[in-house]
C-alpha positions in Angstrom: 0.0 0.0 0.0 1.3 3.5 -0.9 0.3 6.4 1.3 0.5 10.1 0.5 -0.3 12.3 3.5 -1.4 15.9 3.6 0.6 18.7 2.1 1.3 20.0 5.6 3.7 18.8 8.2 2.9 15.3 9.3 3.9 13.0 12.1 4.0 9.4 10.8 4.3 6.1 12.7 5.0 3.6 9.9 2.8 0.6 9.8 2.8 -2.8 8.2 3.8 -3.2 4.5 3.4 0.4 3.6 5.3 2.7 1.2 5.4 6.5 2.0 6.0 8.2 -1.3 6.4 11.8 -2.3 4.9 13.5 0.7 4.8 17.3 0.9 5.7 19.3 4.0 8.2 18.8 6.7 7.5 15.3 8.0 8.6 13.3 11.0 8.8 9.4 10.9 8.9 7.7 14.2 10.4 4.2 14.0 9.8 2.2 17.2 9.8 -1.3 18.5 6.0 -1.2 18.0 6.4 -1.6 14.3 4.4 -4.7 13.4 6.3 -8.0 13.2 7.9 -8.9 9.9 6.6 -5.8 8.2 8.2 -4.0 5.3 8.2 -0.3 5.3 9.6 1.9 2.5 10.0 5.7 2.9 10.5 7.7 -0.3 9.8 11.2 0.8 11.4 13.7 -1.5 9.9 17.0 -0.4 10.5 19.2 2.6 12.7 18.8 5.6 12.1 15.2 6.8 13.3 13.6 10.0 13.7 10.0 11.0 13.3 9.5 14.7 14.5 6.1 16.2 12.7 5.9 19.5 14.1 4.6 22.8 13.7 0.8 23.1 14.2 0.2 19.4 16.2 -3.0 18.9 18.1 -3.0 15.6 19.4 -6.4 14.4 21.4 -5.1 11.5 22.0 -2.1 9.2 23.0 -1.6 5.6 24.3 1.7 4.1 24.6 2.8 0.5 25.3 6.2 -0.9 21.6 6.9 -1.3 19.7 4.4 0.8 19.5 2.9 4.3 18.1 -0.3 5.5 17.3 -1.1 9.2 16.3 -4.6 10.1 14.6 -4.7 13.5 14.7 -7.6 16.0 11.1 -8.5 15.3 11.9 -9.1 11.6 10.7 -5.7 10.3 12.6 -4.1 7.5 12.7 -0.3 7.2 14.1 1.0 3.9 14.8 4.7 3.6 15.5 5.9 0.0 17.3 9.1 -0.7 18.8 8.6 2.8 21.2 11.5 2.4 18.2 13.9 2.3 16.9 13.1 5.8 17.9 14.1 9.3 18.2 11.5 12.0 17.4 11.6 15.7 18.6 8.7 17.9 16.1 8.5 20.8 13.8 11.2 19.4 10.0 10.7 19.6 7.9 13.8 19.1 4.8 12.0 20.4 6.4 11.7 23.9 8.2 15.1 23.7 11.7 13.6 23.2 13.9 15.6 20.9 17.5 14.8 20.2 20.2 16.4 18.0 19.5 16.1 14.4 22.3 14.3 12.6 23.1 14.2 8.9 23.3 10.8 7.1 27.1 10.7 7.2 27.0 11.6 11.0 24.3 9.0 11.6 26.2 6.3 9.8 29.3 6.8 11.9 27.2 5.8 15.0 27.1 2.4 13.4 30.8 2.1 12.8 30.7 3.3 9.1 33.4 5.9 8.8 32.8 6.5 5.1 29.8 5.6 3.0 31.0 4.0 -0.2 30.5 5.6 -3.6 29.2 2.3 -4.9 28.0 -0.9 -3.2 26.7 -1.7 0.2 28.4 -1.6 3.6 27.2 -3.2 6.8 26.9 -1.3 10.0 27.3 -2.6 13.5 24.7 -5.2 14.4 22.5 -6.0 17.3 22.0 -2.6 19.0 19.4 -1.2 21.3 18.6 2.4 21.9 18.5 3.3 25.6 18.3 6.8 27.0 19.0 8.1 23.5 22.2 6.1 23.3 23.1 3.2 21.0 24.4 0.3 23.1 25.2 -3.3 22.3 22.6 -6.0 22.8 25.1 -8.8 22.2 26.2 -11.2 24.9 29.8 -11.6 24.0 32.3 -8.9 25.0 35.2 -7.8 22.8 37.5 -4.8 22.7 37.4 -2.6 19.6 40.2 -0.2 18.8 39.0 3.2 17.7 40.5 6.6 17.0 39.4 9.4 19.2 37.6 11.4 16.5 35.2 8.5 15.7 33.5 8.9 19.1 33.7 12.7 19.4 37.0 13.0 21.3 39.9 15.3 20.4 43.1 13.4 19.4 45.3 16.2 20.7 43.8 16.0 24.2 44.0 12.3 24.2 47.7 12.5 23.2 48.4 15.1 25.9 47.0 12.7 28.5 49.0 9.7 27.3 52.2 11.7 26.8 51.9 12.9 30.4 51.8 9.3 31.9 54.6 8.3 29.5 57.1 10.7 31.1 60.0 8.3 31.9 60.3 9.3 35.5 56.7 8.1 36.1 57.7 4.5 35.3 54.4 3.7 33.6 54.1 0.0 32.6 50.6 0.4 31.1 48.0 3.0 30.4 44.6 2.5 28.7 41.9 4.9 27.9 38.5 3.3 27.0 35.1 4.7 26.2 32.6 1.9 26.4 34.3 -1.2 25.0 36.3 1.0 22.6 40.0 1.3 23.3 40.9 4.8 22.4 44.5 4.8 23.4 46.8 2.1 24.8 50.4 2.2 25.9 52.9 -0.4 27.2 56.4 0.2 28.4 59.3 -1.7 26.8 59.3 -5.3 28.0 55.5 -5.3 28.7 52.4 -6.0 26.6 48.7 -6.5 27.0 49.3 -10.0 28.5 51.6 -8.7 31.2 50.3 -8.7 34.7 50.0 -5.5 36.7 49.4 -5.3 40.4 46.8 -3.2 42.2 48.2 -2.3 45.6 45.4 -0.4 47.2 43.3 -0.3 44.0 42.2 -3.7 45.4 40.2 -1.9 48.1 37.6 -0.8 45.5 37.2 -4.4 44.4 36.7 -5.4 48.1 34.1 -2.7 48.5 32.2 -3.9 45.4 32.1 -7.4 46.8 30.8 -6.1 50.1 28.1 -4.4 48.1 27.3 -7.6 46.3 27.0 -9.4 49.6 24.5 -6.8 50.8 22.6 -7.2 47.5 22.5 -11.0 48.1 21.2 -10.6 51.6 24.2 -12.0 53.4 24.9 -8.7 55.0 21.9 -6.7 56.2 23.1 -3.2 55.7 26.0 -0.8 56.1 24.4 0.1 59.5 25.2 -3.3 60.9 27.7 -3.3 63.8 30.9 -4.9 62.6 30.8 -7.2 65.6 27.9 -9.0 64.0 30.5 -10.4 61.7 33.6 -10.2 63.8 32.7 -12.1 67.0 36.2 -11.6 68.5 35.2 -8.1 69.3 31.7 -8.8 70.6 31.0 -7.0 73.8 33.9 -4.6 73.4 34.0 -0.9 72.3 34.0 -2.1 68.7 30.3 -2.8 69.0 29.9 1.0 68.3 31.6 0.7 64.9 29.2 0.2 62.0 30.1 -1.4 58.7 29.9 2.0 57.0 32.5 3.4 59.4 35.0 0.7 58.4 34.3 1.2 54.7 34.8 4.9 54.9 38.1 4.7 56.9 36.4 6.4 59.9 36.3 3.5 62.4 38.1 5.4 65.2 40.9 2.8 65.0 44.4 3.4 63.7 46.8 0.9 62.0 49.8 -0.4 63.8 52.9 1.7 63.2 55.3 1.2 60.4 52.8 -0.7 58.1 53.3 -3.8 60.2 50.3 -5.6 58.7 52.4 -6.2 55.5 54.9 -8.3 57.5 52.3 -10.3 59.5 51.8 -14.0 58.8 48.1 -13.7 59.9 46.9 -10.3 58.8 43.3 -10.8 60.1 44.5 -11.6 63.6 46.9 -8.7 63.5 44.2 -6.3 62.3 41.9 -7.5 65.2 44.6 -6.6 67.7 43.7 -3.0 68.0 41.8 -0.6 70.2 39.5 2.3 69.5 41.3 5.6 69.7 38.4 7.9 69.1 34.6 7.7 68.4 33.7 6.7 64.8 33.2 9.5 62.2 35.4 11.9 64.1 38.4 11.6 61.8 39.5 10.0 58.6 42.4 7.5 59.1 43.6 5.6 56.1 43.7 2.0 57.2 44.9 -1.1 55.5 43.8 -3.0 58.5 40.2 -1.8 58.4 40.2 -2.9 54.7 41.7 -6.3 55.6 38.8 -7.0 58.0 36.3 -6.4 55.2 37.4 -9.7 53.8 36.9 -11.5 57.1 33.4 -9.9 57.4 32.5 -11.2 54.0 33.7 -14.7 54.7 31.8 -14.8 58.0 28.6 -13.4 56.4 28.6 -15.7 53.4 30.2 -18.9 54.7 32.4 -18.9 51.6 36.1 -18.1 51.2 36.7 -14.6 49.9 38.3 -15.8 46.8 35.5 -18.3 45.9 32.9 -15.6 46.4 34.9 -13.1 44.4 35.3 -15.6 41.5 31.6 -16.5 41.4 30.2 -13.0 41.8 32.7 -10.9 40.0 35.7 -12.3 38.1 33.9 -15.2 36.4 31.2 -12.9 35.2 33.8 -10.4 33.8 35.7 -13.4 32.4 39.0 -12.3 33.8 41.8 -14.3 35.3 42.9 -12.8 38.7 45.6 -13.7 41.1 44.8 -12.3 44.5 47.6 -12.7 47.1 47.1 -14.3 50.5 49.0 -14.2 53.7 50.6 -17.3 55.2 47.5 -18.1 57.2 45.5 -18.2 53.9 43.7 -14.9 54.2 43.1 -13.0 51.0 44.9 -9.7 51.2 41.8 -7.6 50.6 43.5 -4.2 51.0 46.1 -4.9 48.2 47.7 -7.6 46.2 45.4 -8.2 43.2 47.2 -9.1 39.9 45.5 -8.9 36.6 46.2 -7.6 33.1 45.5 -3.8 32.6 42.7 -4.6 30.2 41.0 -6.8 32.8 41.3 -3.9 35.3 39.7 -1.8 32.6 36.8 -4.3 32.4 36.1 -3.8 36.1 36.1 -0.1 35.6 33.7 -0.4 32.7 31.3 -2.5 34.7 31.4 0.1 37.5 30.8 2.9 34.9 27.7 1.0 33.6 26.0 1.1 37.0 27.2 -2.3 38.0 25.9 -4.1 34.9 27.8 -6.5 32.6 26.4 -8.1 29.5 22.8 -7.2 30.6 23.5 -8.8 34.0 23.5 -6.9 37.3 26.8 -7.6 39.1 26.3 -5.0 41.8 23.4 -2.7 42.4 23.5 0.9 41.2 22.3 2.0 44.7 25.5 0.5 46.2 27.7 2.3 43.7 25.9 5.5 44.3 26.8 5.3 48.0 30.3 3.8 47.5 31.6 6.3 45.0 30.4 9.5 46.6 32.0 11.1 49.6 30.7 9.6 52.9 30.9 13.0 54.6 32.8 16.3 54.6 35.9 15.0 56.3 37.6 13.9 53.1 36.9 13.2 49.4 36.4 9.5 50.1 33.5 7.1 49.8 33.5 3.4 50.6 37.0 2.4 49.5 36.8 4.8 46.5 38.3 8.3 46.1 36.2 11.1 44.8 37.7 13.9 42.7 37.7 17.6 43.2 39.0 20.2 40.8 41.2 23.1 41.9 38.1 25.4 42.3 36.5 22.8 44.6 34.0 21.9 41.9 33.6 18.2 41.9 34.6 16.3 38.7 32.2 13.7 37.3 34.7 10.9 37.9 36.0 8.9 40.9 39.0 6.7 41.3 40.7 3.7 42.9 44.3 4.4 43.8 47.2 2.4 45.0 50.8 2.7 46.1 53.4 3.9 43.5 50.7 5.4 41.3 48.4 2.5 40.4 45.0 3.8 39.5 41.6 3.4 37.8 39.5 6.4 36.9 35.8 5.9 36.2 33.5 8.5 34.6 30.1 6.8 34.4 28.2 9.6 32.6 30.1 9.0 29.4 31.4 5.4 29.9 35.0 6.6 30.1 37.6 4.7 32.0 41.3 5.3 32.4 43.7 2.8 33.9 47.4 3.2 34.7 49.9 1.0 36.4 53.7 1.2 37.0 56.4 -1.3 36.2 55.7 -4.5 38.1 57.8 -7.5 39.0 56.7 -10.6 40.9 59.6 -11.3 43.1 60.6 -14.8 44.1 58.5 -17.9 43.3 56.6 -17.0 40.2 54.0 -19.8 40.9 53.3 -18.6 44.4 50.9 -15.8 45.5 51.4 -16.3 49.2 53.1 -13.3 50.7 56.5 -14.2 52.2 58.6 -11.0 52.6 61.8 -13.0 52.5 61.1 -14.9 49.2 58.1 -13.7 47.3 56.3 -10.5 47.0 55.3 -7.7 44.6 57.7 -5.0 43.5 56.6 -1.9 41.6 58.6 1.1 40.5 57.6 4.3 42.1 55.4 6.3 39.7 53.5 8.8 41.8 52.5 11.7 39.6 50.6 14.9 40.2 47.0 13.7 40.3 45.7 17.3 39.9 47.4 17.5 36.6 46.3 14.0 35.5 42.7 14.8 36.5 42.8 18.0 34.6 44.0 16.2 31.4 41.4 13.5 31.8 38.6 16.1 32.2 39.8 17.8 29.1 39.5 14.6 27.2 36.0 13.7 28.4 34.4 17.1 28.5 33.9 17.0 24.8 31.3 14.3 25.3 29.7 16.3 28.1 29.6 19.5 26.2 28.0 17.8 23.3 25.4 16.1 25.5 23.7 14.4 22.5 26.9 12.5 21.5 25.9 8.9 20.9 27.9 6.1 22.4 28.0 3.1 20.1 29.4 -0.2 21.4 29.9 -3.4 19.5 30.6 -6.5 21.5 30.5 -8.7 18.4 
């Protein structure tokens, strides 16, 4: 059936097996998942300014581009063919019937969202497949993850700003082993020092604390831990009936427990780090001061084990690492306790996977790993004492205006920055050597331990450079993030 609408400006919701030909006026076509199953729609509108709106929720199985035509195949088998495609404007997430309006893109700009950098003069080129539109953003609906290497311009970043960031961390005195900038599953920039590559392990030092925090959040989601307001003595019976009854889980997570570590970082040299961390007294009431504490973080692992009845490593594998499909090596002390304040070895790309999961509100491949409500609490400052949440650092610019990213940081300059608003993650690690028995991940200071080159750098400068990279996506709030996991 061929339909010609009025000579005015029409709003058209294409229906089953219909051709829209030669319409007058400035017309808007709304393509949504409500398009009838297995329908065939042809749009041949040659007059006026015409707009194609692809509504939120639309699931696109595949796309084909030619110099003058576009074909969209939807997940329900519907085929939408747009002839004279170069004469239309396109809105991803637009829907005039619900009041949604997005930036109008030209055909060439629209095609780039599907990975087509240049439309061929002749022939057909396939775009990225299996995408869904969510909150006016194209995201993958595939189940298999893979990294895609892209240049900065293809996703709206400035190459010169990306280069400035990477050049900064490459300064020789900073001893950078690896640095990766990702946006979604796109690797925008990647660097490895001489003697290292993408398969080389990096070590976390205190970056591991943010992993531990996430696992505590998962245990709360699972119901093993009631809430952050539980007294820690509910899970640490050695302290029951003592002053530690007044310490809540949130105080331990926020480094405001009122306890201090033993002097001279003694926990690192202890054969039983849990027992050592329990051998402390309260120095002040909780929430009166921030005291950075490896020993508080070490006890989070014991809390998780006592709450779940599982070993920390088994729970971490089941609930986190197996889902992300990463191989981790988390060090233990000689008593068999996982060193939950440090000691996590993975490849830099696998650390980036974790950052990306956090950036995506705790979801991975359409599966919730940790709740967004936990991440909201964990990655924002607990109170005004310091820019610190639950084992995550928050970021503040020189003018005290908070940046949109937060970070996990470790000794010698290990770090993960996460900017959820634009799916941007930056990881950086310094030169790492596993000392002693290469097959052992049991800490024995005399024979086997981690060694990293010092690479502390001015974080204020690094954060400024990272913000310069990402603000292009913020300034152009309608930039579309296209991810292909296929």
